[in-house]
VOGU-3710 file (C-alpha; in Angstrom, 3 decimals, decimal comma):
1> xxxxxxxxxx> 0,000/0,000/0,000  1,317/3,416/-0,968  2,218/5,591/2,015  0,538/8,981/1,983  2,254/10,271/5,072  1,671/13,968/5,741  4,251/16,434/4,460  4,420/19,739/6,290  4,128/22,386/3,562  2,922/25,258/5,729
11> xxxxxxxxxx> 4,984/28,398/4,990  7,326/29,331/7,836  7,318/32,698/9,563  10,375/34,411/10,905  11,498/32,754/14,132  9,699/29,454/13,514  11,777/26,409/14,367  12,128/23,510/11,978  10,201/20,392/12,933  12,094/17,154/12,260
21> xxxxxxxxxx> 8,902/15,458/11,075  8,729/17,922/8,197  11,777/16,483/6,478  11,583/13,952/3,699  13,704/10,831/3,757  16,848/12,114/2,054  18,702/15,272/3,052  19,907/17,379/0,130  23,565/18,351/-0,075  23,548/21,715/-1,790
31> xxxxxxxxxx> 25,280/21,900/-5,145  25,493/25,689/-5,597  28,555/27,534/-4,318  26,575/30,614/-3,309  23,021/29,492/-2,450  20,451/31,997/-1,275  18,367/29,460/0,623  18,818/27,595/3,882  16,609/24,712/2,698  18,184/21,303/3,286
41> xxxxxxxxxx> 15,377/19,017/2,081  12,776/18,889/-0,670  9,983/19,632/1,807  11,849/22,689/3,084  12,383/24,165/-0,389  8,707/23,497/-1,190  7,655/25,360/1,947  9,964/28,243/1,097  8,565/28,371/-2,449  4,970/28,510/-1,201
51> xxxxxxxxxx> 5,795/31,177/1,383  7,708/33,296/-1,119  4,755/34,065/-3,377  2,590/36,273/-1,106  -0,341/34,046/-2,064  -3,904/34,132/-0,794  -5,013/31,423/1,625  -6,827/29,628/-1,196  -3,775/29,744/-3,495  -1,576/28,440/-0,672
61> xxxxxxxxxx> -3,959/25,530/-0,138  -3,952/24,723/-3,866  -0,148/24,864/-4,012  0,132/22,615/-0,971  -2,246/20,111/-2,565  -0,323/19,983/-5,852  3,125/19,816/-4,258  2,040/17,143/-1,767  0,968/15,036/-4,740  4,229/15,685/-6,551
71> xxxxxxxxxx> 6,592/15,112/-3,621  4,716/11,950/-2,671  5,005/10,727/-6,269  8,748/11,467/-6,206  9,168/9,404/-3,061  6,757/6,522/-3,717  6,727/6,118/-7,504  9,912/7,647/-8,923  11,982/6,826/-5,803  13,944/10,041/-6,348
81> xxxxxxxxxx> 14,640/13,390/-4,731  14,224/16,623/-6,673  17,939/16,715/-7,509  17,705/13,282/-9,173  14,764/14,030/-11,463  15,195/14,316/-15,208  12,977/15,407/-18,104  11,632/11,879/-18,646  10,562/11,697/-14,993  8,571/14,912/-15,244
91> xxxxxxxxxx> 6,903/13,818/-18,464  6,025/10,560/-16,707  4,424/12,568/-13,898  2,342/14,478/-16,461  0,982/11,156/-17,690  0,558/9,872/-14,134  -1,842/12,766/-13,467  -3,966/11,723/-16,439  -4,903/8,435/-14,765  -3,588/7,880/-11,209
101> xxxxxxxxxx> -3,510/4,219/-10,055  -6,431/2,986/-7,925  -4,484/3,064/-4,652  -3,961/6,811/-5,119  -7,688/7,497/-5,560  -10,652/7,877/-3,208  -13,979/9,394/-4,172  -14,410/10,501/-0,552  -12,356/13,541/0,496  -10,902/12,367/3,798
111> xxxxxxxxxx> -8,759/14,716/5,927  -5,047/14,356/5,222  -4,507/13,050/8,746  -6,945/10,178/8,093  -5,356/6,863/6,992  -8,023/6,631/4,273  -6,879/9,888/2,669  -5,828/9,672/-0,968  -4,387/12,500/-3,079  -6,859/12,139/-5,968
121> xxxxxxxxxx> -10,598/11,675/-6,443  -10,092/10,469/-10,020  -8,228/11,276/-13,257  -7,374/14,941/-13,832  -8,693/16,864/-16,813  -6,195/18,571/-19,101  -6,826/22,001/-17,501  -6,240/20,464/-14,041  -3,080/18,712/-15,263  -1,876/22,022/-16,635
131> xxxxxxxxxx> -2,374/23,730/-13,261  -0,627/20,867/-11,482  2,411/21,134/-13,741  2,510/24,927/-13,347  2,978/24,369/-9,594  5,665/21,724/-10,187  7,559/23,831/-12,716  7,341/26,846/-10,424  8,855/24,858/-7,561  11,746/23,526/-9,633
141> xxxxxxxxxx> 12,493/26,936/-11,149  12,570/28,448/-7,667  14,830/25,656/-6,434  17,304/26,341/-9,259  17,212/30,114/-8,786  17,945/29,840/-5,060  20,816/27,406/-5,586  19,045/24,389/-4,093  19,242/22,633/-7,484  22,040/22,822/-9,992
151> xxxxxxxxxx> 19,728/22,534/-12,989  16,014/22,631/-13,712  14,755/19,769/-15,927  11,250/21,267/-15,896  12,495/24,047/-18,187  12,520/21,457/-20,987  9,051/20,071/-20,240  6,220/21,373/-22,377  3,059/22,684/-20,781  -0,075/20,572/-20,976
161> xxxxxxxxxx> -2,098/21,716/-23,927  -5,717/22,520/-23,173  -8,510/23,244/-25,622  -9,550/26,881/-25,582  -13,239/27,505/-26,009  -13,871/30,380/-28,420  -17,136/31,247/-26,696  -18,418/31,023/-23,133  -21,524/28,818/-23,057  -22,205/28,377/-19,328
171> xxxxxxxxxx> -24,428/31,375/-18,777  -28,056/32,106/-17,949  -30,458/34,322/-19,841  -31,940/37,362/-18,168  -35,271/35,525/-17,993  -33,674/32,596/-16,143  -31,989/34,919/-13,631  -35,234/36,844/-13,101  -37,055/33,570/-12,430  -34,420/32,547/-9,873
181> xxxxxxxxxx> -34,727/35,893/-8,070  -38,530/35,639/-8,096  -38,368/32,053/-6,792  -36,176/32,835/-3,793  -38,202/35,974/-3,052  -41,370/33,864/-2,770  -40,023/31,560/-0,067  -42,302/31,684/2,952  -40,152/31,760/6,112  -41,452/29,803/9,099
191> xxxxxxxxxx> -38,794/31,045/11,529  -36,353/33,944/11,991  -33,558/31,705/10,719  -35,567/30,919/7,568  -36,140/34,643/6,999  -32,420/35,317/7,383  -31,634/32,514/4,952  -34,125/33,797/2,358  -32,779/37,345/2,405  -29,149/36,194/2,448
201> xxxxxxxxxx> -29,671/33,824/-0,491  -31,547/36,523/-2,384  -28,738/39,008/-1,771  -26,115/36,443/-2,827  -27,956/35,677/-6,061  -28,414/39,338/-6,985  -24,852/40,252/-5,970  -23,304/37,521/-8,127  -25,578/38,379/-11,050  -24,800/42,120/-10,966
211> xxxxxxxxxx> -21,107/42,233/-10,044  -19,682/39,132/-11,731  -17,590/38,521/-8,617  -16,051/35,108/-8,104  -17,496/33,002/-5,291  -14,486/33,367/-2,992  -14,221/37,111/-3,687  -17,732/37,771/-2,431  -17,707/35,331/0,484  -14,360/36,612/1,813
221> xxxxxxxxxx> -15,447/40,287/1,731  -16,611/42,250/4,767  -19,726/44,384/5,329  -17,695/47,555/4,993  -16,718/46,548/1,452  -20,010/48,005/0,161  -19,880/51,801/0,309  -20,763/55,039/-1,493  -18,125/57,332/-2,975  -18,945/60,467/-4,921
231> xxxxxxxxxx> -22,255/61,338/-6,583  -24,031/58,500/-4,775  -22,056/55,853/-6,674  -21,951/52,601/-4,734  -19,066/50,137/-4,901  -18,063/46,691/-3,724  -14,377/46,124/-2,921  -13,081/42,576/-3,476  -9,686/40,887/-3,486  -9,191/38,849/-6,643
241> xxxxxxxxxx> -6,639/36,376/-7,907  -3,081/37,182/-6,931  -4,360/39,337/-4,058  -5,278/42,093/-6,526  -7,923/44,541/-5,239  -10,855/45,365/-7,487  -13,810/47,784/-7,259  -17,147/46,598/-8,659  -20,112/48,901/-9,370  -23,186/48,204/-7,190
251> xxxxxxxxxx> -26,541/48,854/-8,921  -29,692/49,882/-7,084  -31,269/46,396/-7,138  -28,240/44,936/-5,366  -28,167/47,810/-2,863  -31,848/47,221/-2,047  -31,185/43,492/-1,560  -28,232/44,338/0,697  -30,435/46,557/2,891  -33,149/43,882/3,132
261> xxxxxxxxxx> -30,539/41,261/3,985  -29,032/43,375/6,777  -32,493/44,168/8,160  -33,292/40,443/8,371  -30,188/40,004/10,528  -31,189/42,894/12,793  -28,571/45,267/11,367  -28,962/48,901/10,220  -29,270/49,459/6,427  -25,665/50,651/6,065
271> xxxxxxxxxx> -22,378/50,508/7,896  -18,958/52,135/7,913  -16,135/51,101/5,597  -14,150/49,987/8,628  -16,790/47,348/9,525  -15,011/43,961/9,546  -18,153/41,869/10,000  -18,322/39,172/7,280  -20,397/40,203/4,282  -21,990/36,764/3,887
281> xxxxxxxxxx> -23,332/35,453/7,190  -24,538/32,052/8,338  -28,298/32,129/8,904  -28,190/29,420/11,584  -25,422/30,512/13,930  -26,333/32,803/16,811  -22,801/34,188/16,760  -21,499/36,219/13,816  -20,154/33,519/11,497  -18,890/33,847/7,934
291> xxxxxxxxxx> -20,529/31,461/5,486  -18,041/29,085/3,862  -17,432/28,963/0,115  -18,995/25,504/-0,018  -22,125/26,581/1,871  -22,550/29,660/-0,342  -22,203/27,506/-3,450  -24,809/25,063/-2,176  -27,156/27,939/-1,291  -27,061/29,225/-4,873
301> xxxxxxxxxx> -27,508/25,728/-6,299  -30,527/25,303/-4,020  -32,105/28,445/-5,442  -31,434/27,250/-8,983  -32,992/23,853/-8,235  -36,162/25,540/-6,935  -36,268/27,839/-9,976  -35,735/24,890/-12,348  -38,761/23,144/-10,859  -40,795/26,331/-11,271
311> xxxxxxxxxx> -39,698/26,643/-14,901  -40,581/23,011/-15,613  -44,077/23,477/-14,160  -44,737/26,341/-16,574  -43,341/24,551/-19,629  -40,072/26,487/-19,880  -37,976/23,423/-20,654  -34,850/25,259/-21,883  -34,666/27,502/-18,828  -35,286/24,549/-16,523
321> xxxxxxxxxx> -32,449/22,583/-18,129  -30,011/25,504/-17,789  -30,905/26,133/-14,162  -30,460/22,470/-13,209  -26,826/22,631/-14,315  -26,049/26,180/-13,189  -23,735/27,225/-10,366  -22,650/30,503/-8,812  -19,904/30,847/-11,425  -22,522/30,801/-14,167
331> xxxxxxxxxx> -23,760/34,122/-12,813  -20,300/35,599/-13,405  -20,411/34,366/-17,000  -23,981/35,650/-17,346  -23,157/39,134/-16,099  -20,222/39,503/-18,489  -22,099/38,000/-21,442  -25,181/40,174/-21,000  -23,119/43,357/-20,660  -20,995/42,409/-23,673
341> xxxxxxxxxx> -24,156/41,899/-25,704  -25,338/45,349/-24,589  -22,228/46,924/-26,087  -20,187/47,586/-22,931  -16,558/48,059/-23,949  -14,283/45,058/-23,503  -11,765/47,084/-21,472  -14,507/47,993/-18,996  -15,546/44,351/-18,686  -11,917/43,221/-18,375
351> xxxxxxxxxx> -11,317/45,577/-15,436  -14,597/44,560/-13,802  -13,930/40,836/-14,216  -10,274/41,045/-13,194  -9,076/39,258/-16,327  -5,337/39,480/-16,941  -5,835/38,967/-20,689  -8,498/40,797/-22,691  -8,774/37,715/-24,943  -10,453/35,971/-21,996
361> xxxxxxxxxx> -13,017/38,756/-21,818  -13,623/38,575/-25,572  -14,911/35,038/-25,081  -18,096/36,539/-23,662  -19,071/38,254/-26,913  -22,129/36,557/-28,415  -24,047/39,328/-30,101  -22,197/39,169/-33,414  -22,741/35,413/-33,672  -26,440/35,744/-32,824
371> xxxxxxxxxx> -26,913/38,430/-35,442  -25,047/36,309/-38,016  -27,269/33,334/-37,141  -30,467/35,378/-37,562  -29,323/36,806/-40,905  -28,540/33,342/-42,298  -31,857/31,899/-41,076  -33,746/34,869/-42,532  -31,914/34,419/-45,829  -32,809/30,713/-45,899
381> xxxxxxxxx> -36,449/31,600/-45,367  -36,261/34,149/-48,193  -34,712/31,520/-50,492  -37,533/29,082/-49,736  -40,028/31,808/-50,536  -38,433/32,430/-53,916  -38,509/28,729/-54,715  -42,303/28,582/-54,430  -42,919/31,359/-56,972
//
């Protein structure tokens, strides 16, 4: 049985002592004459790499997950330390990620301290393999640059190619979003907690639909992140990927939902920018408790499931099908798509979405294709009409 013993990859702070249990089996004897790292083992250089990037908590967790998989593979499958790896080994790891062996897989996500824990829940898609190799290549490049490794074989390994969709298709129409808002608004609360849940879920739905914020960006924000600044313009401050701050316009419908939501929790309509209370609150806890990403995601999916049933009852089969598959991230796609179709400039949408590349934003343009479709269909109809004369 493969050993998935824990590897301590928590970034160290100044003054922290090194725990012996954090070291992998083989100590590294440094090959550089003038290293700029004190790392002595593969686990230590991995920790230093993770701590060096000024990453968000979520990015740290993702890096730890990918590097735990990689270092465990090095030890259990390749039987090598980082200094012994070559290009063929890294290409083999790329293929390993495509279909991990059964003893590396568990469909249940056990805690890493549990003996039943396994690093994978199944094969990785090409986009997931690409992200995994980005973490591996980043680690090895860092190890070379700091003098921990003499050479970096990952520099000769090609990135995993992933298909790039020319158009975003996971989005909801304005009618589908309106139905979801109407559905959650019609919930009849039978307790104060149910009222709090209704207004919170309604606010979440409207906030995602109007700002295009990512799930973690909204859930990790505080109450003071919604504020007015100049000419009664309201904004929502979020922290995006790479810890980059972003300001998102808040329309009146979202502001009204925010006020209703706060009232349901016994709070005044507005607060100061210094208010550190979580923006998205648990409806069940008596104490002030931030809702988790997972709980927020499930709340939105619950609203969509209710709305899908409502659409099916009224014969709106297409809307029902879309809502059954939708998630919170679909609302981000929907917001960008609908604004792109309304002629909002791509640069404005890029800044609002926090896209590093404007080509990503361009994927939300659908209006030209729809117009082209209608023109061709109309022309076909005209041709049929001429044929009957």
